[in-house]
Each structure stands twice: as structure tokens, then as C-alpha cells.
N, C-alpha and C positions, 0 to 999 in steps of 0.2 A: 504494500500500500504506500503510495506517495504521500508524504507529509508536506505541510506548508514550508517547513524549514529546508526540505529537499527540492522544492520547486524552483527551478532556475528563472521562472517568469516573475518571481517575487520582485518587488521594487528594488532596484539596484542603483540608486542615484550615486552613491559613493563609489562603488566599484566601476561604474561606467565612466565617471569623471577621471579616476586614476588610470583606467585602461586607456582612455583617450590620450593622456599624457604619455603613457608607455608606448602606445602604438605609433605615436608621432616621434618616437626616439628620444623623448625627454625623461627627466628624473623627477619623481614626486617629492614635494616638500610639505610635511604636515607638522606645524608647530603645535605645541601643547601650551594652553593658557589656563590659569586658575580662575574658574567662574566665581563671581562675587567678590573678587579681591580689588578693593578700591572702587571709587565712584566712576572711574573711567574705563572699567574693564570691557564694556561693550564697544567703546570707542577704540580700544586697542584691538579688539576682534576685527572691526571694520578696517582699521589701518593695516593689520597683518594680511588680511585678504587682498586688499588693494596693492600691497607690496610684492605679491607673488606666491602666496601660499596656495596650494592646490586643494587643500581641505584643512580644517582646523579642529584640533582635539581640545575639548573644553572639560576640565576637571571639575566635577561636583565635589566640593570639600567634604572630607570624612575625617573623623577623629582618630582613626587608626589606619592610615594608609600604608599597609604592610609592604607594598612594592617600592615605595618611594623613599628617597634619601632625605637629608636634612633640609635642602632648599625647598622642595615641594611640601615636606611636612610643615615647615615654618609658614609657607603660604597658606596651607590648609588651616592651620591654627589661627592665623590672622584673619582670614576670611570668615571663619566661624565666629570669632570674636566680634567681627563687624556685622554679624547677623545673617550671614549667608546660609541658606538651606536649600535642599533639592527643589522645593517649590519656588523659592525666590529666584534661583538661577534660571529655571525653566520658564518662569513667568516673564522674566526680563527678556529672555530670548524670544518668547512668543510675541512680545509687544514690539520687538525690534524690526525695522525694515529688513528686507532680504539682504543677507550678508554677501551673497554672490558666489560662495563656494560651499560645498557640503560641510556640515558640522557633525562631529563625532563626540559623543559624551563619554568620558571615562570616569567611573566611580567604582565602588565596591559592592559585592553581591548583597550585603546586608541591607543596603538602601533599597535595591530593587525588590528583594524578598519581602521586606517589611511593607512596602507599598503594594506588593502583589505584582508579579511579572507582567500580567496583561495590562494593569493600570499604569505601571511604570512605562511600558513600551508605548502605550497610547499617549501618555504625557509627553514623551520624547517626540513622537510624530507630530503632535499638536503644536509643539514648540519649534518645528522646522528642523529637527535633528534627523539626520539620515542613518547614523550608525551609533553603536555603543560598544564599549570595551569594559568587561567586568573581569579584571585580571586574576582575581582570587577564585573564580569559578572554573574548576578543572573540566577537562573534556568529558570525564565520566559522569559529571553532574550537569551538563549543559543542555540536555534535551528539553526540559520544560521551558527554560529561558529562550532557547533557539526557536521553539514552536511559537511562543507568545510574541517574540520580536518579529518573526517573519510574518505572522498574521497581521501585524500592524504596519508592515513595510519598513521596519527598522533592521538594518544589517548588523548582525552580531559578529564583531571582529574577535577572533581568537588569537591568543599568544602562543608562540612556539619557542620553547626553551632550547638553548644550544646543547643541552645534555640529552635531549630526546632522541629516541631511536628513529631510524628512517621510516619504519612503519607508523610510528606515532606521528611524525611530521606529516606523513601522507594523510592520516585520518584527521588531523587538525586542519590541514589545508582543505580537505573535502568539506569539512563542516563550517569553516570560516566564511564569512560574507564581507564584502567591501574590499578587504585586503587581508593578507596574512602578516601578522605582526611578529617579525623575528626578533627575539630578545638577544641583544648584542653580547651580553655576558651574564654569568651566573652571579647575580648580585642585584643591588637596588639602584634606582636612578641616581644620576649625578654626573657632573662634568669630570672627565678624567684627562690626565696629561697626554695620553695617547690612546688610540683606538685599540680595543682588545682584538686579538687575532680571531677570537671566536665569533666576532661580528661578521666577518667575511665568510667564515666557515658555515655558519647557520644560514646565511643568505644563499650561498651556493647550494647547500643541501636542499633548501626549500625550493629553489628555482628548478631543481631536478625532478621535483614531484608535483609541481603545480604550474598552471598557466595564469593563475590569479596574480595580481600585483603583490610583490613581496617587499615590504618596507621594514627597515631595521631601526630599532630604537633602544634606549638604555645604553648609556656610555658614549653617545654621539653628541658632542658638545661644542664643536667648532666647525666653521665652514670647511676647513681642510679635512677633518675627519668625515664630514658628510660626503664630500666628494670622493674620498678614498673608498668608503664602504659602498657607495652607489656605483662604483665601477663593477660591482658584482650584483647588487640589489637593484630594485626598481625605484628606490628612493629611501627617505629617512623620516623618522619622527624625532623631533627635538623638543625636550621638555625643560630640563633644569636650567639650561642657558637662557631660555625665554622667561621663565618664572623669576630667575635672579634679577632680570631687568625690571620686571614688574615690582619686585620687592624694593629695588633701588629707586623707584619712582621715575623710571625713564619715560613713561607715558607713551602715547600712540606713536609719536615721532621716533623715539628711541627704539621701540620694538620694530617699527617699520624699517628702520635703517639696518637692524640686525637681520631681519628677514631678507632684505635686498642682498646682503652679503652671502647668506646661505644660498639664495637663488642663483647668484652669479657663479658660485662654486659648483653647484649642481649643473648649471647650463654649460659648463666647460668640461663636464665629465664625458 
């Protein structure tokens, strides 16, 4: 029996946008921004889109972000102190004019589970969100969320660890929608001095088992590192470097300048 999650006709705004970049010979750039952090966070989202992002990952703050390092943890805590909630972040997105690129929400499974997967997915869709990443929901437990998200036209992006077997990478890729998120190293998010070799390895292994866009994140923090790993992958997700600028108060202009530098590096790959 074919399920909604297995139906390739399900809405695929995110995957279509990234495949378009890939098929034109380009590399995809997806910056991560913390939703609800500061009064200008939506202005930053718009500026980042205009500066060359192909999609934007928006983090819904959570009190125990187990995948994230100190920078994003600090941003989560500050946004929560400022009153950010899942409802407020999605409400602000819903009231915002079209950003111009697909939006992907990243948060943790407890938020989706407490709201109810179907209600959470419907809230994402109503807010103009095309995809969602729940990094602490393993492949073995993804069925219910995958069904609920697919039914609402939200693409459930799955993460693939560098330590996974080839068969597991294949199963993750088959189930993932939007793109396959290759985790660049066995660790938490954060800017490193150099790119981990595992980032290129996981990209290459994923590319051998799927035709979906393969983007690498975690440990990709500079334009040079982005260009390096994108020689193997279809692009990158960059989080901590973006969020650090938000915490510094760089504002829309500062974030846009950073995106432009990443864009330039990727366009030269």
C-alpha cells in the first residue's frame, strides 16, 4: 500500500527549488537563523534571501537543543528569554510577506509531539514553511511524523550521520524529503578551524545512493570550507556562523554581507 509519505507527487517546493539549482550546475546555500531572536529577525530573513540564499532554515528555540553547540544554545536561551515560542515564531512568519525562497523549520521532536504531529505540520504549512528538520527523531521512529508532514505538504528532511552504514544512508535518503542533510562530523554544531574530512566522506557516500540534493552541515563555518565540501556535495547548511552574527547585532546588512561571501565561494566551486 502506498502511503502519503511515499508518494512522490506530494508537494515538493523545497526539493524542486534545490534540484533546480543543482540541475543548473550550481551549489545550494541554506543559512540557519534563530527565529524570534531580536526584533529584526524577520528583516534578517528577508535580507538573507535577497543576498543569495536558496532556502532558509529557521530554528524554533528549544530549551535543550541537544544537537547544537554553545553559539546556537546561547541564541536559543536569549530568544526564549525574549518571549519566543513555537506559536510566536510561526505566527510572525504567517503574517510576513512572501520571503521569496523556501523556508525550513528546524526544532526538536518534543515540540512537534506535544503539539501533535498533524497540528504541528498544519501550522508549518499555514505559516508558509515548506520543510522541517527534527534532528532528534531517528529513522526508526519517523513514520508517524513523515505521514503527518506529507499529508500537509511539508517535506520532512532527515539527517544522515557520517558513522552510518551504507544501507542506513540509503534508507535515510529514500525517506528524506526536500534534501538529505549530511552531518559533517560526529559532534555538535559550531565553527571549526578546518573542515572535518568526514564532511566530504559523508557527502560522497550519500551522493552514491541518492539523486536527491545532498547538503552538508555541522562544522561548515567559513566560505572556504563551504566551497571545499561543495566540491563533493550539492551545497551546504551554515548555522553557527550566521547565528554568531545575529548575537553580535550585525543586523540585516551584516548577515546579508556574510551570505554574499558564502554565495561567491559556492559560485566559484
